[in-house]
N, C-alpha and C positions, 0 to 999 in steps of 0.2 A: 679508384675514384680520384679525380684531380683535387689537389689541395689548394687550388685557387679560391679566393673569396668569391662567393656567389652573390651577385648584386642584381636585385630587381627594382622596379620603380612602381609606386602606387599613386597615380594621379587622382586627386579628389576635386577637380574642377574649381567651383566657386566656394568651396569650404566645407569640410566635414566637421565632426564633433569638436567643440571648443574653438571653432574658426568661423563663427557666425558673421564676422565683418570682413572676412578675407576678400569677398567679392568686390569690395570697394577699391582694391588695388588696381590701378589703371592698366597694369600689364596683363591682367587676367580678363579675358572677354566675359561679359556678363552672362553669356550663354555657353560658357566653356563646358559645363556638365552635359550638355546635349548637342555639342558641336563635334561632329565626326572629323571635321578638318582640324580642330584643336587637338584631338586625340591622335590623329595621324601625324601631326607635327611632333608631338611628344614622343610617339613610338619611334619615329625616324631619328630623332635626337638620341634616344636611348640605344637604338641599334647602331648608330654611328659610333657611339661610345663603347660598343661591344657588351652592353649589359645583358644579363641572362633572360630576363622576362619583364613584361608589363603585367601588373596585378590589378584587376578590377574588383573593387569591393561592391557589395550590394546588400539591400534589405528591401522588404516588400510591404512595409507599413510606415505611414507618416502621420504626423499631427502638424498643426500650424507652428509648433515649437521645434520641429526637426531642423537640423542644419541645412543651409541652402543647397548643398550638393545632394542631400537626400530628397529634397522636395521635388527635384526635377532632373532626372538623369536617365541615361540610356541603359537598356537591358544588356547585361554583360555579353552573352554569346552573339547577339546581333551586332554589337559594337566590335567584338573581337573578330568576327567574320570579315568585317570591313578592313580591320588592321591586318588580317592574314593576307589579303591580296595587295596590300600596299607596303609590306615588309617582306624580308626573306629569311631572317635568322632569329630574331628575338622570340622568346617564348611568350605564349598568350594564355594567361591564367584568369579564369572567371569564377566568380562566387555563385554557387547554386545551393539551395537548401535541400536537405534530405527530408525535411518535415512536410514539405508541400510540393513535391515533385514525384511523379511515378518513375520507378527505375528504368522502364523501357524508354520513356521519353528522355530521361537524363542520358542514358547510354547512347541513344541515337544522336542527340544534339551534340554531345561532346565528341563522339566518334566522327561526326560530320566536320566539326571544326578541326579535328586532328587531320583528316584527309585534305581539307581545303588548304591547311597551312603546311602540309607535307611533314607532319609529325611534331608540331610545336605547341600542342594544346595541353592545358593543365586545368584541373578542377579544384577550386578551393571549397572544401566541404564545410558547411555550417549547418547548425540545427535550428536556426532562427531564435535569437534572443528577444526579439520584440514580440511580446505575447499577443499584441493586437493583430498580428498577421493572421491568426486563426479566423478572425471575422472576414477576411478577404478570401478565404477558401472554404466557407460554409461550415465552419466549426464554431460551437458556442464558447469553447475555451481552448487555450493552447495546451500542448502536451506537457506533462511534468518532466523534470530533468531525466529521471531514469528511463522513461518511455522515449523521450527524444533521442537519447544516445543508443538505446537498444534498437530503435528504428534506424538510426544512422548506420550502425554496424551492419544490419541486414540489408539496407539499401545499397551500401558500398559492395557487399558480397554479391548481390544480384547484378548490379551494374558491371562489375568485373566479370561475372559469369557470362553476361551477354556479350561483352567485348571479346570473349573467347569463342563466339559462335562459329567463326571461320578460322581454320588453320591458315598459315601464311600462304600456302599454294593451293587453296581450295578452288579459287577461280582460275580455271584452265584457259578458257577463251581461245581455244585452238581452232582457227578457221579451216585448217586442212582436215581435221578429224570431225569437225562439227560439234566438239565437246566444249560446253561452256563451264560446267561445274562438275567437280569430283564430289559426288554426294556423300562419300565416306568421310569427307573432311569438313562437313557442315554438321553442327551439333545443336540440339535443343538443350534447354536448361531444365525445364520442369521443376521449378522451385516452388515449394510449398512451405512457407514459413509463418511466423507469428503475425507479420504485418502484410506480407506480399505473397501473391500467387501469380507466377510469371512463367509462361511456357517457353517463349523464344522460338526459333533463333532470332538474333538481331539481323536486320536486313542491310548490313553494310560491312565491308571487309575491314581487315586490320590495316593500320597505318604504318608508315616506315619505322616508327618507334614502338610498334606493337599495340600500345594503348596510351591514353593520356596519363600524365603524372597526377598525383593527388597531393594537394596541400590540405592542411587542417589547422583551424584556429580555435583554440579552447583551452582555458586555464583551470577549469574545475578538474576534480579527480576523474570524472567520466570523460572529459575532453582530453585529458592527457593520455588516458588509456586508449581512446579512439585513435589519437594521432600516432602513438607508439605502435599500435597494432596494424594500422592500415596506411599511414601516410608516407609519402616520399620526402615531404618537407613540412615543417611546422612554422606557421606564422604566429609570432608571439610578441611580447613586450618585455623589456628589461631596463630598469632605471639605473642599474649599476652593474659593474663587471661581476661583483659577487653574486647578485641576483641572477645574472645571466649564467654563471657557472653552475649554480644550484639547479636551475631549470634544465640546463644542458645535460648534466649528469643524470637527472631524474628521467628525462625522456630516453636517453641512450640506455639506461639500465632497464627501463620498462620494455624497450625494443628487444633487448637481449632475452628478457623473460618470455617474449612471444616468439622466440626462435629466429629473430631477425638479425641481420648484420647492422650494427649501430651506425656504421659509416654510410649506410644507405638511407638514413633518416636525417635529413639536413635541418638544422636549426637556423631560422632566418628571422630575427626580430625586426620589427619596424624601427626605423631610425630617422630622426630629424637632424639634419646636418646643416650647419651654418659656416660659411667660409668667408674670410676677409683677409686683408693684407697683414693684419696682426691678430693675435689672440684677443686682445682687449677690444678691438673693433668688431670682431666676430661676436663677442658677448653683447656688445651694444646692439648689434643687428638682431640677435636672438631676442633680447629684451624688447626691442622696438616692435618686432613682429608679434611677439606675445601680447604686448599691451594693445596693439592695434587690432588684433583678432578677437579680443575678449571684452566683455562688459559684464557687470554683475547681473543686470536684468536678463541678458541672454543666457547666462550661466544658470540662473534660477529656472528659467523655462526649460532648458535642456537637462537640468538635474534629474527630472523625473524619468528619463529614459531607462535607467537601470532598474527602476521601480515600476516597470510596466507602463511607462509614460504617464505616471501619475502626475497630476497638475498640482505643483507646490506653490503656485503664485498666490493662492488665496490664504496661505498660512501667515501667521505672525512670525516674520523671519527672526525676530529677536527673542522668541520663546524657545524653550528647550527643544532639541531636535526630536521630531515625532517618530520615535523608534517603532511604533506599531506599523508604520508604512512598509517595514521589511516584509510583512506578510504579502504585500502586493507584488513582491519580486520573486515569489516562489517559482513562477513559471516564466520568468524573464531573465535578466542578467543577474542572477542571484549571487554569484561569487563576488561581483563588484559591489552590489548593494549591501551585502553582509559586511564587506570590508569597511564601507563607509559608515554603516550603522554602528558596528562594534567600536570603531574609533570615536565616533561622536558620543556614544553613551559613556565609554570609559573616560573620556576627557571632559565630559559635561558640556558639550558644545551646543550652541544655538543652531538653528537652521541656517542663519546667515553665515556663521563661522564654518559650518560644514560645506556650504556652497563655495565660500571663499577658498577653502582648501582645494577644491576641484579646479579652480582657476589660478591657483598660486603659481607664481613663476618658479620653475625648477630648472636650474641650469642643466643642459644635456651633456652627455659625455663626448659627443662628436662635434665640437665647436672650436674654431680657432683658425689660424693660418693653415694653408693647405698641408704643409708638412706636419703640423700638429694633428690634424684630423686623420691623415694617412697613418701616422704612427700609432694613434689610438685604435684605429680599426685593426691594424696588424696585431696590437697587443691583445685585444679581445679575441682575435682569431687564434693566436698562438697559445693563449691561456685557456682555450676551450670554453669560451662564453658564447660563441656563435660559429656557424659555418659560413654565414653570409648575412646580408641585410636586405630589408625591403625599404627602399628609400621613399619616405613620404614627400611627395612633390607638393610643396606648399606654394612657394613663390618662384616663378620661372628663372629669375636672375640667379638665385641660389643653385638651382639645378645646373645651369650653364657653368657656374664657377666650379661646382663639384666635378662635372665631367671634364672640364678644361684644365683644372689645376690639381685636383686630388688624384684622379685616376692615373695620370702620367707618373706620379710618384709611386703609386701602388704597382704599376708595371715595372718601374725601375727596381723596386724591391722584390720583384719576382712573385708577387702574390695576386696579380690579376692579369688576365689574358691580353695579348696583343691582337689576336685574331680568334674567331670562333673555332672551336675544336671540331665541330661537325655541323650537321644540318638539322638535327632535332633538339628539342629541349633536354632530352635525356643525355644526348651527346655532350651538350654544353654544361650540364650540371654534374657530369661524371657519374650518371646513374646508368645501370645496364638496361638494354632494350628488354621490353616485356615479351620474352620468347614464349610462344604458345605452349611449347613442349614442357617447359619447367615453371609455368606461371601459376599452376595450381599448387599451393604450398600451405604451410602451417597457418597462414592467416585466414584461410578459407576452408576450414575442416568439413563444412557441410556442403561444399560445392561438388555436385555430381554432373558430369557432362555425358550426354548420350548422343550417339549418332542419330541424325535426323531421319 
């Protein structure tokens, strides 16, 4: 595997969580989140910079208090199909939930994107933290944590099984002999599990990379196990190099316990990067963007997301933090809600103080002159706090400075590519192709393939 830094970009249009006022920036089109032209421009900038992938986040439940980007955005695979035909090299990673998608439909849509892009597709696996999603799919309540992650394990197993329906050379298409298919190389799945009953085969051939790569984002115990067992790359968050190192070691150790090569599980935390002529100027820009993107009223409205989008606006914000609301998070973003609640209770905080903590200015690690940012990225990489980053694209001017000023330094230091290594996302991330013959492994002990 290449020891280059892996760098992706995650565009969130007019503003994701904590960025409720970002759409006021005149450099960002007010329709950025639904403008395919805006995304094409970003993808082409990223490809010109030789980045590894563009990463599209998603969720399927909103309230009037949701961030602007969440209120009005394009469906990931539809968007990525457009980007696939307007780019040639950059990887295309889309978020799809295992809780509210059937495995056959997931497998077919992702395999289609993989063929359209000639092997550049990736699937960011989520289990849906917004509990209100259940109501959009005919359920009275969301799955609990254990069920969500058991469902995710099985769904990934079935999707991967369906991706193996065809061997690489199953489609003969020989006009001289009149043979289109070698039927001995087409396989049904016949999966009968706790959640799914899927026969197969999938009606689409394998792509140049074999099958899409899998990203996973989840910080709970169940989420970490899912990522270590199934993912090619982990999307996470790290506020310090020490926190990054702890998470890095934990995931790699878990991967080893599942019989996997830890070097084939990439750790790519999200990163906000601010670049200026001097370190002090960069900190000023970071603070300015933070203050312009946040307000207490918006933070209070958005505060309920971790608690199942509970509405906190009717509470007395100067009363003690309402700890009983943690119960509302049991089927939502419980890990985050519990962290907030435990801290608020232990410190005797009011609701106002707890909300203020979520919008508190916290200087990031990758802020400064271009040389400073590059050296810090290299330090995190060398000291095993990450294998790469997922660049949060907030303000376009900062993205341009990152690609124009920081990346050349990383190239001079020998830690980032000058040209793409290959044509697929696996090639460029240094991951092996998913060869049909050896792709049934310890991660899929219940997978049985049968000739069709």
